[in-house]
VOVEXBA-443339 format. One line per 2 residues: number of its first residue (from 1); for each residue x, y, z of N, C-alpha, C, O, CB. Coordinates in steps of 0.1 Angstrom, whole numbers, plus 5000, padded with zeros to 4 digits. Each point is the difference from the previous one (the first is absolute). Glycine has a CB too. Layout:
BEGIN
NUM = X,Y,Z,X,Y,Z,X,Y,Z,X,Y,Z,X,Y,Z; ...
This chain:
BEGIN
1 = 5119,5147,5201,4988,4999,5010,4987,5001,4992,4999,5009,4992,5015,5001,5028; 4977,4981,4982,4988,5001,4993,4991,5012,5006,5000,5004,5011,5002,4971,4984
3 = 4989,5030,4996,4991,5011,5004,4987,4994,5005,4992,4995,4992,5018,5021,4991; 4989,4985,5031,4988,4994,5006,4987,5007,4996,4990,4994,5002,5025,4999,5017
5 = 4986,5019,4976,4988,5007,4996,4994,4996,4988,4989,5004,4997,5020,5014,5015; 4999,4974,4980,4995,4996,4986,4992,4988,5002,5003,4991,5008,5017,5019,4980
7 = 4969,4988,5003,4992,4988,5001,5009,4988,4995,5009,5002,4993,4969,5012,5003; 5018,4974,5008,5007,4988,4995,4999,5000,4985,4989,5002,4995,5006,4985,5025
9 = 5016,5010,4973,4999,5000,4985,4994,4987,4996,4998,4991,5007,5022,5025,4990; 4978,4984,4989,4995,4988,4994,5009,4988,4999,5013,5002,5001,4973,5013,4986
11 = 5008,4973,5012,5009,4988,4998,5004,5000,4986,4992,5000,4991,4997,4985,5027; 5025,5014,4980,5006,5001,4986,5005,4986,4997,5008,4994,5007,4999,5031,4996
13 = 4988,4970,4986,5003,4987,4995,5006,5001,4986,4995,5006,4991,4986,4983,5023; 5030,5005,4984,5007,4999,4987,4996,4986,4994,5003,4990,5006,5016,5025,5002
15 = 4974,4986,4980,4996,4988,4993,5012,4996,4991,5002,5007,4990,4973,4998,5012; 5032,4985,5001,5013,4998,4992,5003,4986,4996,4997,4991,5008,5011,5027,5003
17 = 4997,4980,4978,5005,4987,4995,5008,5003,4987,4996,5006,4990,4984,4981,5019; 5034,5009,4991,5007,5005,4988,4997,4992,4988,5005,5003,4989,5013,5004,5025
19 = 4973,4983,4987,4996,4993,4988,4987,5007,4994,4991,5004,5008,5019,4974,5000; 4991,5023,4979,4988,5006,4994,4989,4990,4998,5002,4988,5001,5012,5029,4987
21 = 4974,4988,5009,4988,4990,4998,4996,4992,5011,4993,4990,4998,5014,5009,4980; 4995,5006,5035,4995,4992,5011,4988,5005,5006,4995,4995,5010,5027,4999,4994
23 = 4971,5017,4989,4989,5006,5006,5002,5011,5010,4992,5003,5009,4998,4976,4987; 5022,5028,5003,5004,5010,5010,4991,5011,4998,4992,5004,5010,5033,4989,4991
25 = 4975,5014,4988,4991,5012,4997,4985,4996,5002,4993,5009,5005,5024,5001,4979; 4979,4979,5012,4986,4996,5001,4996,4999,5015,4990,5005,5004,5011,4981,4974
27 = 5009,5008,5029,4997,5000,5015,5000,5013,5007,4991,5002,5008,5019,4976,4993; 4999,5031,4995,5000,5013,5005,4986,5008,4997,4994,5005,5009,5032,4995,4989
29 = 4970,5000,4990,4988,5007,4997,4988,4994,5006,4991,5008,5004,5020,4997,4975; 4987,4982,5021,4988,4994,5006,5000,4998,5014,4989,4999,5006,5008,4990,4973
31 = 5014,5010,5028,5001,5000,5014,4996,5014,5005,4992,5002,5009,5025,4979,4992; 4990,5029,4993,4996,5014,5003,4985,5003,4999,4994,5006,5009,5029,5001,4983
33 = 4971,4989,4996,4986,5002,4999,4991,4993,5010,4990,5005,5004,5015,4999,4972; 5000,4984,5028,4992,4993,5009,5001,5006,5015,4991,4999,5008,5013,4980,4977
35 = 5008,5026,5018,5002,5006,5012,4992,5013,5000,4995,5004,5011,5028,4985,4992; 4976,5019,4986,4992,5012,5000,4985,4996,5001,4992,5008,5005,5026,5003,4981
37 = 4979,4978,5008,4985,4995,5002,4996,4998,5014,4989,5001,5004,5012,4988,4973; 5010,5007,5032,4998,4998,5014,5001,5013,5008,5000,5000,5012,5009,4977,4984
39 = 4991,5034,4997,5000,5013,5007,5013,5006,5003,5001,5010,5007,4978,4983,5002; 5031,5000,4987,5013,5004,5003,5005,5011,4989,4996,4999,4988,5009,4978,5023
41 = 5002,5033,4994,5005,5010,4990,5015,4995,4995,5009,4998,5008,4976,5022,5003; 5015,4978,4976,5012,4992,4994,5007,5009,4990,4993,5005,4991,4996,4973,5012
43 = 5024,5022,4998,5009,5007,4989,5008,4990,4993,5008,4993,5006,4993,5027,5006; 4998,4979,4975,5010,4992,4993,5011,5008,4994,4998,5011,4993,4983,4973,5001
45 = 5031,5012,5008,5012,5007,4995,5004,4991,4988,5004,4988,5002,5003,5022,5021; 4993,4996,4964,5003,4992,4989,5015,5002,4998,5004,5010,4994,4973,4992,4996
47 = 5032,4989,5013,5014,5001,4999,5006,4992,4989,5012,4997,5000,4988,5008,5024; 4991,4991,4967,5005,4993,4989,4999,5009,4987,4989,5004,4996,5004,4973,5015
49 = 5018,5025,4982,5000,5009,4988,4990,4996,4990,4996,5008,4991,5029,4997,5013; 4971,4982,4996,4990,4996,4989,4986,5007,5003,4992,5002,4992,5020,4974,5005
51 = 4987,5028,5016,4987,5008,5003,4987,4992,5000,4990,5006,4998,5022,5014,4993; 4988,4966,5010,4989,4992,4998,4990,5003,5011,4988,5000,4998,5026,4982,4990
53 = 4990,5019,5025,4991,5003,5010,4992,5013,4998,4988,5001,5002,5029,4986,5013; 4990,5023,4979,4993,5012,4997,4989,4997,4989,4988,5003,5002,5034,5011,5004
55 = 4982,4980,4984,4990,4996,4989,4989,4992,5005,4988,5002,4997,5030,4999,4986; 4985,4989,5025,4990,4991,5005,4991,5006,5009,4989,4995,5002,5026,4988,4996
57 = 4989,5029,5008,4990,5007,5009,4994,5012,4992,4994,5009,5007,5019,4985,5015; 4988,5006,4966,4993,5010,4990,5007,5013,5000,4993,5010,4996,4985,4979,5009
59 = 5034,5013,4998,5007,5013,4998,5006,5001,4987,5009,4993,4996,4997,5008,5028; 4989,5009,4968,5004,5002,4986,5015,5006,5000,5004,5007,5010,4971,4997,4983
61 = 5032,4993,4996,5013,5006,5000,5000,5015,5001,5009,5006,5006,4998,4974,4980; 4983,5026,5008,5000,5014,4999,4998,5006,5015,5003,5012,5003,4988,4987,4972
63 = 5004,4993,5034,4996,5005,5014,5013,4998,5009,5000,5004,5012,4974,4991,4985; 5036,4998,4998,5012,4998,5008,5011,5011,4999,5011,4998,4996,4984,4978,5001
65 = 5001,5037,5006,5008,5010,4999,5012,4999,5011,5012,5003,4997,4968,5011,4994; 5016,4983,5021,5009,4998,5011,5000,4985,5004,4989,4994,5001,5007,5029,5008
67 = 5015,4970,4993,5001,4985,5001,5008,4997,5012,5005,5009,5008,4992,4988,4967; 5006,4990,5026,5009,4996,5010,5014,5005,4997,5008,5001,5010,4979,4978,4994
69 = 5016,5024,4984,5014,5006,4996,5001,5013,5008,5010,5002,5007,4990,4989,4970; 4990,5017,5022,5000,5014,5008,5000,4997,5016,5007,5007,5008,4980,5005,4973
71 = 5006,4979,5023,4999,4996,5014,5014,4997,5006,5003,5003,5011,4973,4988,4984; 5032,5002,4997,5012,4996,5004,5011,5010,4999,5008,5002,5009,4985,4976,4985
73 = 5007,5029,4995,5011,5009,4996,4997,5015,5000,5009,5008,4999,4999,4973,4987; 4980,5022,5016,4997,5015,4999,4991,5003,5013,4994,4991,5007,5007,5010,4966
75 = 4999,5011,5031,4992,5005,5012,4987,5003,4995,4996,5012,4997,5023,4998,5016; 4972,4979,4985,4987,5002,4994,4990,5000,5011,5001,4993,5010,5006,4996,4969
77 = 4982,5020,5019,4989,5000,5011,4992,4987,4998,4996,4996,4989,5002,5031,5010; 5000,4967,5013,4992,4987,4999,4986,5001,4994,4995,4990,4995,5017,5003,5025
79 = 4982,5019,4981,4986,5002,4994,5001,4999,4986,4990,4997,4993,5003,5018,5024; 5019,4988,4977,5002,4999,4985,5003,4986,4996,4997,4996,4988,5012,5027,5012
81 = 4997,4969,5008,5005,4987,4995,4991,4989,5004,5000,4989,4994,5023,5018,5006; 4969,4994,5010,4990,4990,5004,4987,5002,4994,4993,5009,5003,5018,4990,5017
83 = 4985,4992,4971,4989,5001,4992,4988,4990,5005,5002,4989,5003,5015,5018,4978; 4970,4998,5018,4989,4991,5003,4998,4990,4989,5002,5003,4989,4988,5015,5025
85 = 5005,4970,4989,4996,4991,4990,4985,4999,5000,4993,5007,5008,5029,4980,4994; 4972,5005,4989,4985,4998,4999,4996,4993,5012,4988,5000,5003,5012,4999,4971
87 = 5008,4994,5033,4996,4992,5012,5000,5009,5011,5011,5006,5003,4998,4972,4988; 4980,5023,5017,4999,5008,5012,5011,4995,5010,5002,4988,5002,4972,5017,4994
89 = 5033,5005,5011,5011,4997,5010,5012,4996,4995,5010,4998,5007,4975,4995,5007; 5017,5007,4973,5011,4994,4993,5008,5011,4992,4994,5005,4990,4994,4973,5009
91 = 5024,5025,5004,5008,5010,4994,5014,4994,4994,5004,4989,5003,4985,5028,5014; 5017,4991,4974,5012,4994,4995,5010,5012,4996,4997,5011,4996,4989,4968,4995
93 = 5027,5017,5011,5011,5008,4994,5004,4993,4987,5006,4989,5000,5002,5020,5024; 4988,4996,4965,5003,4992,4987,5015,5001,4996,5008,5007,5006,4968,4998,4985
95 = 5026,4987,4999,5014,4998,4994,4998,5002,4985,4990,4997,4994,5019,4988,5024; 5003,5019,4976,5002,5000,4985,5014,4994,4997,5008,4996,5009,4977,5024,4988
97 = 5018,4979,4991,5013,4994,4997,5011,5009,5004,5012,4996,5000,4979,4992,4981; 5006,5024,5023,5011,5009,5006,5007,4994,5011,5012,5002,5002,4976,5018,4992
99 = 5004,4973,5013,5006,4993,5013,5012,4990,4997,5008,4997,5008,4969,5004,5002; 5024,4995,4977,5010,4991,4996,5013,5007,5001,5010,4993,5003,4975,4994,4983
101 = 5016,5026,5012,5013,5007,5002,5004,5003,5014,5011,5004,5003,4986,5005,4974; 4993,4990,5032,5002,5003,5014,5011,4992,5007,5008,5005,5008,4969,5001,4993
103 = 5024,4982,4995,5011,4991,5005,5013,5006,4998,5008,5000,5009,4979,4979,4987; 5016,5027,4993,5014,5006,4997,5001,5012,5009,5010,5002,5006,4991,4989,4970
105 = 4989,5017,5024,5001,5013,5007,5000,4998,5015,5006,5008,5007,4982,5003,4975; 5006,4978,5023,5001,4996,5014,5015,4997,5004,5004,5003,5011,4972,4988,4988
107 = 5031,5004,4992,5014,4996,5004,5008,5011,5005,5008,4998,5009,4992,4986,4974; 4998,5028,5012,5008,5012,5004,4995,5008,5013,5005,5010,5004,5001,4992,4971
109 = 4982,4992,5030,4994,5007,5011,5004,4992,5013,4999,4988,5000,4981,5021,4987; 5026,4998,5023,5006,4994,5012,4989,4994,5008,5003,4991,5009,5016,5024,4991
111 = 4969,4989,4999,4988,4995,5007,4992,4990,4991,4988,4997,5002,5011,5025,5011; 5007,4973,4977,4994,4993,4989,4990,4988,5004,4990,4998,4994,5031,5009,4992
113 = 4983,4986,5026,4992,4989,5004,4988,5005,5008,4991,4992,5003,5030,4993,4996; 4979,5027,5006,4990,5005,5011,4990,5010,4994,4992,5005,5008,5026,4992,5008
115 = 4983,5005,4970,4991,5010,4995,4985,4998,5001,4993,5009,5003,5026,4996,4983; 4977,4982,5011,4986,4997,5003,4997,4999,5014,4989,5004,5003,5011,4984,4976
117 = 5008,5008,5029,4997,4999,5014,4996,5015,5006,4991,5001,5007,5025,4978,4994; 4994,5031,4994,4997,5012,5006,4988,5008,4993,4993,5008,5007,5032,4992,4998
119 = 4972,4996,4983,4988,5006,4992,4988,4995,5007,4991,5008,5001,5021,4992,4976; 4987,4988,5027,4988,4994,5006,4997,5004,5015,4990,4998,5006,5013,4983,4978
121 = 5008,5025,5022,4999,5005,5014,5001,5014,5002,5003,5005,5011,5005,4974,4995; 4989,5029,4983,5000,5014,5002,4986,5004,5007,4991,4992,4999,5024,5012,4980
123 = 4985,5007,5029,4988,5003,5007,4988,5002,4993,4989,4997,5005,5026,5011,5009; 4986,4997,4973,4988,5002,4992,4993,4987,4998,4988,5000,4998,5022,5019,4991
125 = 4997,4969,5011,4993,4987,4998,4989,4998,5010,4991,4993,4997,5030,4999,4993; 4980,5013,5022,4991,4998,5011,4986,5006,4995,4989,4994,5005,5031,5009,5014
127 = 4979,5006,4973,4987,5007,4997,4992,4990,4991,4988,5003,4998,5022,5021,5004; 4995,4966,4992,4992,4991,4992,4994,4989,5007,4990,4994,4996,5025,5011,4987
129 = 4990,4992,5030,4995,4989,5008,4999,4987,4995,4991,4992,5002,4997,5025,5006; 5023,4979,4985,5001,4986,4994,5001,4990,5010,5007,5002,5010,5004,5007,4971
131 = 4983,4979,5017,5002,4989,5009,5011,4990,4995,5007,4994,5007,4968,5009,5001; 5024,4996,4978,5011,4992,4993,5006,5006,4989,4994,5008,4993,4995,4974,5014
133 = 5024,5016,4991,5007,5004,4987,5006,4988,4995,5007,4993,5007,4998,5030,5001; 4992,4974,4980,5004,4988,4992,5010,5005,4990,4996,5008,4991,4982,4979,5012
135 = 5034,5008,4996,5011,5004,4991,5001,4988,4989,5003,4989,5002,5011,5026,5017; 4982,4990,4968,5003,4989,4990,5013,5001,4995,5004,5010,4993,4974,4989,5001
137 = 5031,4991,5009,5014,5001,4997,5002,4995,4985,4992,4993,4995,5013,5003,5029; 5006,5009,4970,5004,4995,4987,5004,4985,5001,5004,4995,5011,5004,5029,4982
139 = 4992,4969,4995,5003,4986,5001,5016,4998,5000,5005,4992,4991,4972,5002,4998; 5030,5012,5019,5015,4998,5001,5004,5005,5014,4993,5008,5006,5010,4995,4969
141 = 5009,4992,5029,5004,5006,5013,5010,5011,4999,5012,4999,5003,4983,4980,5006; 5000,5032,4986,5008,5012,4998,4998,5010,5011,4995,4997,5010,5004,5000,4965
143 = 5006,5016,5023,5000,5010,5010,4985,5004,5003,4997,5004,5011,5027,5004,4983; 4968,4992,4996,4985,5003,5003,4995,4990,5009,4993,5004,5009,5003,5006,4970
145 = 5007,4977,5020,4994,4989,5009,5006,5003,5014,4992,4999,5010,5006,4984,4971; 5015,5020,5019,5007,5003,5013,4993,5011,5007,4997,5000,5012,5026,4992,4979
147 = 4974,5019,5001,4993,5011,5007,4986,4996,5006,4997,5004,5011,5015,5011,4972; 4981,4976,5009,4988,4996,5005,5002,4991,5014,4992,5002,5009,4999,4999,4967
149 = 5018,4991,5024,5003,4992,5012,5004,5008,5011,4996,4997,5011,5010,4985,4976; 5002,5028,5011,5005,5009,5011,4988,5009,5005,4999,5004,5012,5024,4996,4977
151 = 4968,5003,5002,4988,5009,5003,4989,4992,5006,4991,5006,5006,5015,5009,4976; 4993,4971,5017,4990,4992,5004,5002,4995,5014,5011,5000,5005,4985,4995,4971
153 = 4992,5001,5030,5000,4992,5012,5002,4985,4998,5005,4993,5008,4981,5025,5001; 5009,4978,4979,5000,4985,4997,5000,4998,4984,4998,5010,4993,4989,4986,5030
155 = 5015,4992,4974,5000,4996,4986,4990,4989,4998,5000,4989,5006,5024,5017,4992; 4967,4996,4992,4990,4990,4996,5006,4993,4987,5003,5007,4990,4976,5007,5020
157 = 5022,4974,4989,5005,4993,4989,4990,4991,4993,4996,4990,5005,5026,5011,5006; 4974,5003,4976,4991,4992,4992,5009,4989,4994,5011,5003,4995,4973,5017,4999
159 = 5012,4967,5007,5007,4989,4995,4991,4991,4991,4989,4995,5004,5025,5005,5016; 4991,4999,4968,4992,4994,4989,5001,4985,5003,5010,4995,5003,4994,5024,4979
161 = 4984,4974,5017,5000,4986,5002,5006,4992,4988,4992,4995,4992,4987,5008,5024; 5034,4997,4982,5007,4994,4990,5012,4994,5004,5005,5003,5011,4985,5012,4974
163 = 5016,4976,5006,5012,4994,5003,5012,5010,5003,5001,5009,4992,4990,4972,4995; 5017,5017,5022,5012,5008,5003,4995,5013,5007,5008,5010,5002,5006,4980,4978
165 = 4974,5010,5025,4995,5012,5006,5007,5004,5012,5003,5012,5003,4976,4983,4989; 5025,4994,5017,5007,5003,5012,5014,5004,4999,5006,5008,5007,4978,4977,5003
167 = 5022,5009,4980,5015,5003,4996,5001,5016,4999,5010,5006,5005,4995,4970,4982; 4985,5030,5006,5002,5014,4996,4999,5009,5013,5004,5011,5000,4986,4985,4977
169 = 5005,4998,5034,4998,5008,5013,5013,5002,5007,5001,5010,5008,4976,4981,4994; 5033,5000,4996,5013,5001,5007,5006,5013,4999,5004,5006,5010,4999,4970,4987
171 = 4999,5030,4991,5006,5013,4997,4993,5011,5007,5006,5010,5004,5003,4982,4975; 4977,5007,5020,4992,5010,5006,5002,5000,5015,5001,5011,5006,4983,4987,4975
173 = 5016,4990,5026,5002,5000,5014,5014,5005,5005,5002,5005,5011,4983,4976,4988; 5025,5017,4991,5013,5005,5003,5000,5015,4999,5007,5006,5008,5004,4972,4983
175 = 4983,5028,5000,4999,5014,4998,4992,5006,5014,5005,5009,5005,4994,4989,4967; 4991,4996,5032,4993,5003,5012,5010,5000,5012,5001,5010,5008,4977,4980,4983
177 = 5029,5000,5010,5010,4999,5011,5010,5011,4999,5004,5005,5011,4992,4971,4989; 5009,5027,4988,5010,5011,4998,4994,5013,5004,5006,5008,5007,5005,4980,4973
179 = 4976,5015,5017,4994,5013,5003,4998,5001,5015,5001,5011,5006,4988,4989,4973; 5008,4988,5027,4999,5001,5015,5014,5004,5007,5000,5007,5010,4983,4975,4988
181 = 5027,5014,4996,5014,5003,5005,5004,5014,4997,5008,5006,5007,4998,4969,4991; 4989,5030,4991,5006,5013,4995,4991,5012,5002,5005,5011,5001,5007,4975,4982
183 = 4975,5012,5017,4992,5011,5000,4986,5000,5007,4994,5010,5003,5018,4994,4977; 4983,4984,5022,4987,4999,5006,5000,4987,5009,4995,4990,4996,4994,5022,4985
185 = 5016,4989,5031,5001,4988,5009,4987,4994,5003,4999,4988,5004,5021,5021,5006; 4969,4999,4990,4987,4994,5004,4992,4995,4988,4988,4997,5002,5013,5019,5017
187 = 5004,4983,4969,4993,4996,4989,4997,4984,5001,5009,4992,5002,5003,5027,4984; 4975,4978,5013,4996,4986,5001,4993,4995,4988,4996,5009,4992,5003,4993,5033
189 = 4999,4986,4973,4991,4995,4990,4986,4999,5002,4996,4993,5010,5022,4994,4984; 4974,5020,5000,4986,5001,5003,4993,4986,4997,4991,4996,5007,5010,5028,4987
191 = 5004,4970,4996,4995,4987,4997,5003,4996,4985,5003,5009,4992,4979,4994,5026; 5016,4985,4978,5000,4995,4986,4986,4996,4996,4994,4992,5006,5030,5000,4997
193 = 4972,5013,4985,4987,4997,4996,5002,4992,4987,5006,5005,4990,4983,5017,5020; 5005,4966,4989,5000,4992,4987,4991,5006,4991,4988,5002,5003,5018,4978,5009
195 = 4999,5023,4975,4991,5006,4990,4998,4989,4988,5008,4990,5000,5000,5035,5006; 4983,4977,4986,4997,4992,4988,4999,4985,5004,5006,4991,4994,5006,5026,4991
197 = 4981,4980,5026,4999,4987,5006,4988,4993,4993,4990,5005,4998,5019,5004,5025; 4994,4978,4973,4990,4992,4994,5000,4987,5008,5009,4992,5000,4994,5018,4976
199 = 4985,4989,5030,4998,4988,5011,5000,4987,4991,5003,4989,5006,4982,5025,5012; 5012,4986,4970,4999,4988,4991,5014,4995,4996,5002,4989,4996,4975,5019,4995
201 = 5032,5001,5011,5015,4998,4995,5008,4994,5011,5001,5006,5011,4998,5014,4973; 5007,4969,5014,5009,4994,5010,5012,5009,5003,5005,5000,5011,4987,4977,4981
203 = 5013,5030,4998,5011,5008,5002,4997,5012,5010,5008,5003,5009,5000,4990,4966; 4981,5013,5024,4995,5011,5008,4999,4994,5015,5004,5006,5009,4982,5006,4970
205 = 5009,4976,5022,4999,4994,5014,5014,4997,5006,5002,5002,5012,4975,4988,4980; 5032,5006,4999,5013,4997,5005,5008,5012,5004,5007,5000,5010,4992,4981,4974
207 = 4999,5031,5008,5006,5012,5003,4994,5005,5014,5007,5006,5008,4997,4999,4966; 4985,4993,5027,4992,5006,5013,5006,4992,5012,5004,5006,5010,4974,4999,4978
209 = 5023,4981,5010,5005,4992,5010,5016,5003,5003,5004,5001,5012,4979,4981,4981; 5023,5020,4998,5015,5004,5002,5001,5013,5007,5008,5001,5010,4999,4988,4969
211 = 4985,5021,5017,5001,5014,5006,4995,4998,5014,5007,5005,5009,4988,5008,4969; 4995,4980,5025,4996,4999,5015,5009,4992,5008,5002,5003,5012,4976,4998,4981
213 = 5028,4989,5000,5011,4993,5009,5012,5008,5003,5005,4999,5011,4987,4980,4979; 5012,5029,5000,5013,5009,5001,4997,5012,5007,5009,5005,5007,4999,4986,4973
215 = 4981,5015,5019,4997,5014,5004,4990,5001,5012,4998,5010,5006,5009,4997,4971; 4986,4982,5025,4990,4999,5011,4990,5011,5000,4993,5003,4990,5024,4987,5024
217 = 4982,5017,4997,4989,5011,5003,5002,5012,4990,4991,5008,4998,5007,4985,5028; 5014,5008,4968,5002,5011,4991,4992,5000,4988,5000,5009,4992,5021,4993,5016
219 = 4973,4986,4988,4992,4998,4989,4985,5003,5004,4994,4995,5009,5023,4987,4981; 4977,5027,5002,4986,5003,5003,4991,4988,4997,5002,4992,4991,5002,5032,5003
221 = 4986,4975,5015,4990,4990,4997,4992,5002,4986,4997,4991,4993,5000,5007,5032; 5001,5015,4973,4994,5004,4988,5008,4997,4988,5012,5005,4999,4975,5011,5014
223 = 5008,4978,4977,5008,4999,4987,4992,5006,4989,4987,5000,4999,5024,4978,5009; 4997,5028,4982,4992,5007,4989,4999,4990,4989,5011,4995,4995,4997,5028,5012
225 = 4980,4974,4989,4999,4990,4988,5004,5005,4987,4999,5012,4998,4982,4977,5014; 5022,5003,4979,5002,5003,4986,4986,5003,4995,4991,4991,5000,5030,4994,4996
227 = 4976,5028,4999,4987,5003,4998,5000,5010,4988,5007,5010,5000,4986,4987,5025; 4999,5000,4965,5001,5009,4988,4995,5015,5003,5004,5009,4993,4992,4969,4992
229 = 4995,5023,5024,4995,5014,5003,5012,5008,5006,5001,5012,4997,4975,4979,5008; 5032,5003,5003,5012,5007,5006,5008,5005,4989,5005,5011,5000,4995,4974,5020
231 = 5003,5006,4970,5008,5003,4988,4994,5011,4991,5007,5008,4994,5002,4969,5006; 4978,5024,4999,4993,5009,4991,4999,5014,5006,5001,5009,4992,4987,4971,4999
233 = 5011,5021,5022,4997,5012,5006,5009,5012,4996,4995,5011,4997,4996,4975,5022; 5023,5012,4981,5009,5011,4998,4997,5006,4986,5002,5012,4999,5015,4978,5016
235 = 4979,5003,4975,4998,5006,4987,4988,5008,4999,4997,5008,4991,5015,4973,5000; 4980,5018,5020,4989,5009,5002,5002,5011,5010,4991,5007,5003,4995,4976,4990
237 = 5027,5017,5012,5005,5011,5008,4992,5000,5013,4996,5011,5005,5011,5003,4975; 4992,4975,5026,4992,4999,5013,5004,4988,5008,5005,4990,4993,4974,5023,4997
239 = 5020,4987,5023,5003,4987,5007,4989,4990,4998,4989,5004,4996,5023,5009,5021; 4991,4975,4985,4991,4989,4997,4987,5001,5010,4989,4996,4996,5032,4989,4997
241 = 4981,5021,5018,4987,5003,5009,4990,5009,4993,4988,4999,5003,5027,4998,5018; 4990,5011,4970,4990,5009,4993,4996,4993,4987,4988,5001,4996,5022,5019,5014
243 = 4999,4974,4983,4998,4994,4988,4990,4988,5000,4990,5000,4992,5033,5006,5003; 4979,4986,5014,4991,4988,5002,4999,4998,5015,5008,4992,5005,4998,4996,4972
245 = 4986,5018,5031,5000,4999,5014,4997,4987,5006,5004,4997,5011,4988,5026,4988; 5001,4969,4993,4997,4986,5006,5009,4989,4995,4999,4988,5004,4978,5019,4996
247 = 5034,4997,4993,5009,4989,4996,5008,4994,5010,5000,5005,5011,5001,5005,4969; 5005,4979,5016,5008,4993,5012,5012,5008,5003,5004,5001,5012,4988,4975,4980
249 = 5014,5031,4998,5012,5009,5003,4996,5011,5009,5007,5003,5010,5003,4992,4969; 4978,5011,5019,4996,5011,5009,4997,4995,5014,5004,5006,5010,4986,5007,4970
251 = 5004,4975,5021,4998,4994,5013,5013,4997,5008,5000,5001,5012,4979,4989,4978; 5031,5006,5002,5013,4996,5006,5007,5012,5005,5006,5000,5011,4996,4980,4973
253 = 4998,5031,5009,5007,5012,5004,4992,5007,5013,5006,5006,5009,5003,4997,4966; 4979,4995,5025,4992,5004,5013,5005,4992,5012,5004,5006,5010,4975,4999,4976
255 = 5022,4983,5012,5004,4990,5011,5015,5004,5004,5003,5000,5011,4982,4981,4979; 5023,5022,4999,5014,5003,5004,5001,5014,5009,5007,5001,5009,5000,4987,4968
257 = 4984,5021,5018,5000,5013,5008,4995,4998,5015,5005,5006,5009,4991,5007,4969; 4994,4978,5023,4995,4997,5014,5012,4994,5008,5002,5003,5012,4974,4993,4980
259 = 5031,4994,5002,5010,4993,5007,5012,5010,5004,5005,4999,5011,4989,4980,4976; 5009,5030,5003,5011,5010,5002,4996,5009,5012,5007,5001,5009,5000,4998,4967
261 = 4981,5006,5024,4995,5009,5011,5000,4994,5013,5003,5006,5010,4984,5004,4974; 5008,4976,5016,5000,4992,5012,5014,4998,5006,5003,5002,5012,4976,4985,4979
263 = 5030,5009,5000,5014,4998,5005,5006,5013,5006,5006,5000,5010,4998,4982,4972; 4993,5029,5012,5006,5014,5005,4993,5003,5013,5007,5005,5009,4998,5003,4967
265 = 4982,4991,5025,4993,5003,5012,5006,4991,5011,5002,5006,5011,4978,5000,4976; 5022,4981,5011,5005,4991,5010,5014,5004,5004,5004,5000,5012,4982,4981,4979
267 = 5022,5023,4999,5014,5004,5003,5000,5013,5008,5008,5001,5010,5000,4988,4968; 4983,5020,5020,4999,5013,5007,4997,4997,5014,5005,5006,5009,4988,5006,4971
269 = 4997,4979,5023,4996,4997,5013,5012,4993,5008,5001,5003,5011,4975,4994,4980; 5032,4995,5003,5010,4993,5006,5011,5011,5004,5007,4999,5010,4988,4978,4977
271 = 5007,5033,5004,5010,5010,5003,4996,5009,5013,5007,5003,5009,4998,4997,4966; 4981,5003,5024,4995,5007,5012,5001,4993,5013,5001,5006,5011,4982,5005,4973
273 = 5016,4975,5015,4999,4992,5011,5015,4999,5007,5002,5001,5012,4978,4985,4977; 5030,5013,5001,5014,5001,5005,5003,5013,5006,5007,5000,5010,4999,4985,4972
275 = 4989,5026,5012,5003,5013,5006,4994,5003,5014,5002,5011,5005,4998,4997,4971
C-alpha cells in the first residue's frame, strides 16, 4: 500500500538504446541541463561503467568516492552519493569502471532486478525534491539496463538518423515488453528522439519518415541536429547549453525539454480527469 503522507515522487526516465554511438549519454546530459534551466530539479543516474555522463557534467574521478555501484549494492547515505554539478538544479550519482563488475554481483542477489527501483524510492529521496530523474543506461541490454527499466516510469530512446536505425529498435522493444511482464507492468515509452539529424541529408529525412510512419506520436517533434558544438562540449566537461548556449544543439535540447514537460503535464491532467 502506498504511503499517502509522502509527496509525489519524481518522474523517472531511463534513457536507453543497446546500440552505442546514438547520442544516449549526450541526450541524458543535455536534456537534464535543459530541464534544470527550466527550473526543474533534476538527478542524473550514471548507470554506464564508462562514466561518460559523470565526466560530461564535470565530476572528476577523484570526487567519485561513492557511485552508482554503492547505490545499488551497499547501504550508502544519499547525501554522500548524490553530487551537485556546476549547473544549478542539476545533480548526479556518478559512475566509475567499478560498475562493470556489478553485473556479476547482481546475479547472486535475489532482488537483483529491483535494486535501483528500491534505491530511488527510499524516503530520504523525498528531501531532495527532484522533479525528474534521468538514468543513463549502458549500451547493452544487461542487468543494469533491466534495473533501470524496472526502476523507471518510462523509457526515452535516442535514435540516430542512420541506415538500419529502426531495425535496432526491435530488440529494445522486446526487452521493454519483457520488463512489463516480469517486473514493471506500468513501464511505457516516453518517446523516441531522433539524434544527429541532418536536414540536407536524404537518409536523415528517410529515417525520420520511417520512424514517424512506424511509431507515430511516439516520435518527438523535436529533433537533435548534427552539431559540432554538441560533440565538443563533453571534452570541456559541460553540457552544450553551457558550452555554447546559442548553438543549434543547445536550442534543440531546450525545445526537447519543453516538449517533454508539456507531454508530462498533459498526461498528469488526463490522469486527474480520469480519477
